[in-house]
Structures are given as C-alpha cells and as structure tokens.
C-alpha positions in Angstrom: -41.9 -68.0 34.0 -45.2 -67.5 35.8 -47.3 -64.6 34.6 -50.6 -62.8 35.3 -52.4 -60.5 32.8 -54.4 -57.5 34.0 -56.9 -55.8 31.8 -58.2 -52.2 32.2 -61.8 -51.9 33.0 -64.7 -50.1 31.3 -64.4 -48.9 27.7 -60.7 -49.2 27.9 -60.9 -52.9 28.2 -62.1 -53.3 24.6 -59.5 -50.8 23.3 -56.7 -52.6 25.1 -57.1 -55.6 22.9 -55.8 -53.5 20.0 -53.0 -51.7 21.9 -49.4 -52.8 22.5 -49.3 -54.7 25.8 -47.0 -53.9 28.6 -44.7 -56.4 30.4 -44.0 -55.5 34.0 -40.9 -56.8 35.8 -40.3 -56.6 39.6 -37.2 -56.1 41.7 -35.3 -58.4 44.0 -37.4 -60.0 46.9 -40.6 -59.0 45.1 -43.0 -61.0 43.0 -46.0 -60.3 40.7 -48.2 -60.1 43.8 -46.2 -57.1 45.1 -46.6 -55.2 41.8 -50.2 -56.2 41.1 -51.6 -52.9 42.5 -49.2 -50.9 40.4 -49.9 -53.1 37.4 -53.7 -52.4 37.7 -53.0 -48.7 38.0 -50.8 -48.8 34.9 -53.4 -50.8 33.0 -56.0 -48.1 33.7 -53.8 -45.1 32.9 -52.2 -46.6 29.8 -55.4 -48.3 28.6 -53.3 -51.4 27.9 -53.2 -54.9 29.2 -50.3 -55.5 31.6 -48.5 -58.8 31.9 -47.0 -59.2 35.3 -44.0 -61.6 35.4 -42.6 -63.6 38.3 -38.9 -63.5 37.7 -36.8 -66.6 38.3 -36.2 -67.4 41.9 -39.4 -65.5 43.0 -43.1 -66.4 43.4 -44.4 -68.9 40.9 -41.0 -69.0 39.2 -39.0 -70.1 42.2 -38.3 -73.4 40.6 -35.9 -71.9 38.1 -32.8 -69.7 38.4 -31.3 -67.9 35.4 -28.6 -65.3 34.9 -29.4 -62.0 33.4 -28.5 -63.0 29.8 -30.6 -66.2 29.9 -33.5 -64.5 31.6 -33.4 -61.7 29.0 -33.4 -64.2 26.2 -36.5 -66.0 27.6 -38.3 -62.7 28.2 -37.6 -61.7 24.6 -39.5 -64.8 23.5 -42.3 -64.5 26.0 -43.1 -60.8 25.6 -41.9 -60.1 22.0 -43.5 -56.9 20.6 -44.6 -55.6 24.0 -43.4 -52.5 25.8 -41.3 -53.5 28.8 -41.3 -51.8 32.2 -38.8 -52.9 34.8 -38.0 -51.8 38.3 -34.5 -52.2 39.8 -33.6 -55.8 39.0 -36.4 -55.8 36.4 -34.9 -52.6 35.0 -31.5 -54.2 34.6 -33.1 -57.1 32.8 -34.9 -54.7 30.5 -31.6 -53.0 29.7 -29.9 -56.4 29.1 -32.8 -57.5 26.8 -32.6 -54.2 24.8 -28.9 -54.9 24.2 -29.2 -58.6 23.3 -32.4 -58.2 21.3 -32.5 -54.6 20.1 -35.8 -54.8 18.3 -37.7 -57.5 20.3 -39.6 -54.9 22.4 -41.7 -52.0 21.2 -40.2 -49.8 23.9 -38.7 -50.0 27.4 -39.1 -47.9 30.6 -36.8 -48.6 33.5 -37.2 -47.3 37.1 -34.1 -47.2 39.3 -31.9 -49.5 37.2 -28.1 -49.7 37.4 -26.5 -50.1 33.9 -23.5 -51.8 35.5 -20.0 -51.4 37.0 -17.2 -50.7 34.6 -14.3 -51.3 37.0 -13.3 -55.1 37.5 -12.4 -54.5 41.1 -15.8 -52.9 41.8 -17.5 -55.9 40.1 -15.5 -58.4 42.1 -16.3 -56.6 45.4 -20.0 -56.4 44.6 -20.2 -60.1 43.7 -18.4 -61.0 46.9 -20.9 -58.9 48.9 -23.9 -60.4 47.2 -22.5 -63.9 47.9 -22.3 -63.1 51.6 -25.8 -61.7 51.6 -27.1 -64.8 49.7 -25.6 -67.0 52.4 -27.6 -65.1 55.0 -30.7 -65.4 53.0 -30.2 -69.1 52.2 -30.0 -69.8 56.0 -33.4 -68.3 56.6 -35.6 -71.1 58.0 -39.0 -69.8 58.8 -41.4 -66.8 58.0 -40.3 -64.9 61.0 -36.6 -65.0 59.9 -37.6 -64.1 56.4 -39.5 -61.1 57.7 -36.4 -60.1 59.7 -34.3 -60.4 56.5 -36.7 -58.3 54.5 -36.8 -55.6 57.3 -33.0 -55.5 57.0 -33.1 -55.3 53.2 -35.7 -52.6 53.1 -33.9 -50.7 55.9 -31.2 -49.7 53.4 -31.1 -45.9 53.2 -31.6 -46.3 49.5 -35.3 -47.1 50.1 -35.8 -43.9 52.1 -37.5 -45.5 55.1 -40.6 -46.9 53.4 -43.3 -48.4 55.5 -43.8 -52.3 55.3 -47.3 -51.9 53.8 -45.9 -49.6 51.0 -43.1 -52.1 50.4 -45.6 -55.0 50.1 -43.8 -57.1 52.8 -46.7 -59.5 53.2 -46.6 -60.4 49.5 -42.8 -60.7 49.6 -43.2 -63.4 52.3 -44.6 -65.8 49.6 -41.0 -66.1 48.1 -38.7 -68.9 49.0 -35.4 -67.9 50.6 -33.2 -70.5 48.8 -34.2 -69.7 45.2 -34.0 -65.9 45.9 -30.5 -66.4 47.3 -29.4 -68.3 44.1 -31.0 -65.6 42.0 -29.2 -62.8 43.9 -25.8 -64.3 43.0 -26.8 -65.2 39.4 -28.0 -61.7 38.7 -25.6 -59.8 40.9 -24.4 -56.4 39.6 -21.0 -57.9 39.9 -21.9 -60.6 37.4 -23.7 -58.2 35.1 -22.0 -56.9 31.9 -21.3 -53.2 31.6 -24.3 -51.8 29.7 -23.3 -48.2 29.6 -22.1 -48.2 26.0 -25.4 -49.8 24.9 -27.2 -46.5 25.6 -25.9 -44.9 22.4 -27.1 -47.9 20.4 -30.6 -48.1 21.7 -32.9 -48.8 18.8 -36.3 -48.5 20.5 -38.0 -45.7 22.5 -36.5 -45.8 26.0 -37.3 -44.0 29.2 -35.2 -44.0 32.4 -37.1 -42.9 35.5 -35.7 -42.3 39.0 -37.0 -41.0 42.3 -36.1 -37.4 42.9 -34.9 -38.3 46.4 -32.8 -41.2 45.1 -29.4 -39.4 44.9 -27.5 -42.5 43.7 -29.8 -43.4 40.8 -30.4 -39.8 39.9 -26.7 -39.5 39.1 -26.7 -42.8 37.2 -29.8 -41.9 35.2 -28.5 -38.5 34.1 -25.1 -40.0 33.1 -26.7 -42.9 31.2 -29.1 -40.6 29.3 -26.4 -38.1 28.5 -24.3 -40.9 27.0 -27.2 -42.1 24.8 -27.0 -39.1 22.5 -30.7 -38.4 22.9 -31.8 -42.0 22.4 -32.9 -42.4 26.1 -35.0 -39.9 28.0 -34.7 -39.5 31.7 -37.1 -37.9 34.2 -37.4 -37.6 38.0 -40.5 -39.0 39.8 -41.5 -36.3 42.3 -41.3 -37.0 46.0 -40.0 -40.6 45.6 -36.8 -42.4 46.7 -35.6 -45.6 45.1 -38.9 -47.5 45.4 -40.9 -45.0 43.3 -43.5 -47.5 42.0 -44.6 -48.0 45.6 -44.1 -44.5 47.0 -45.5 -42.6 44.1 -47.4 -45.2 42.0 -49.8 -42.7 40.3 -47.1 -40.3 39.2 -44.9 -43.2 38.0 -47.7 -44.9 36.1 -48.8 -41.6 34.6 -45.3 -40.9 33.3 -45.0 -44.3 31.8 -48.4 -44.1 30.1 -47.6 -40.7 28.6 -44.2 -42.1 27.4 -45.9 -45.0 25.6 -48.3 -42.7 23.9 -45.6 -40.2 22.9 -43.5 -43.1 21.5 -46.4 -43.6 19.0 -47.2 -47.1 20.2 -50.6 -48.3 18.9 
C-alpha cells in the first residue's frame, strides 16, 4: 500500500523520532491526499510522525483490492508498533486489526466506525445495496461523472451537508472508479464480521470518537463502549457530524493527541 510520512516541525521534529508513530487511515472515496491536512495537524499536536496510508482501491493503492481481513493483516505488518487512527472505513479496518492482531498496535483511535451488523438479513441487505452502488460507480466514465457520484455520496444526510472544499472533493477525484467499486463490495459492512463482542477483549488502549451531531454513530459508539467493560473510551467531537476530521479537525486531532499521551505512549 502507498504511504506518505509527515513529520512535525520545529523542536517537535527531533522529539518525534523517539515517539510512537501514528498510522492514519482514510474513509471510502478518500485517499491520503484528502487526509494530508488533518495528518499535518495531528503531527503537530501529537508531536509524532504520522504515516498516511492509501487504502486498497484508492489513490496510489488502486492497483490492489483486499477484503477487511486481508487488509488488516497487511497493515499489521506495515505499521506494527504504531498507534492507529482510522476514520469510517479506516476505523472499521482498525477495529478488525485489533481483533485479528490484538497486540500489533500500540493503541487505536477510531472516528465514526461501525462495529458491524449482527443480523444476517441486515448484512445481506447491506451487501446487496453496496453491490448496486458499486455498479453505479464502476460505470463512471469521466471526471464529471465522478464528481457527480461524489456529490451524491456526500449528499447523504449522514454527512450533515458538508461543503465540497471541506470534503476534499478535488483530491478525491484522483481515485479511479473501478477499483473503488471493487473495494466497496470487498469491504462492505454486509461482508464484515460482527466486531461487537471484540470490544470486551480489547488488549490495547482504545478510543472511539464520534461527531456530536452524528446521531447514528453516537448511538453505536455509546453501545460499543458500554459493552467493552471500560476497555474502550468514547467521546463526542463538538459541533461535528460524521465527517468530524474535516468539519472539526483541530478538536479531533487535539482529542487524539491527548488520548495518546494519556495512554502512556512514549
């Protein structure tokens, strides 16, 4: 998978070489270019180097497509010993990795990540819906059509009406529709294992963040953390909906930086 490393500036740059690095995983239709501004902010606030990752089917990793399990296995090798931060799809990958490789990471923080669907009928329905959406995406033939698809995707009420510049639409246009469509099916919530029970077996410091205006994921986060027996902390990001890392980047990065320090990471 393609990566880019960001270092903090000033005196923190020297200190960052001795501190636990942070891997940063993006959501569906994004790439490391979309998250680079947030990665730079996180590097400064946490005083740690941040490794941005292009997930399969996106950006510089568009030549490969992996399901959640295989992707988690590869990330465990690539980023072993790091703290892992994942947004949405990236958060589901972080939770999958924590279950499959309980001690590979130093800590995880997820933002707006769904732990899974327990009901088989719900999973089947979600997979069928994602396959239909993937067919639409695979049929996209030019940048104008991709822009239209992204506008439809980001128009979902879940995103709270974010502006194109906040969503990083121009950077998202660097993705190729075909590989993204394949990745959508491979990593569908309908194909994902139910990770709810893994919360109570979490072996590393874990934080679940959600936008305070994101009603769906607020409920998921509270339920997930309650089922962890205190192993996973959850907290609301003020003023944000689902795309908290874009809507409230400073607050999100500050909360993650504080978590990493409170977890005792060097």
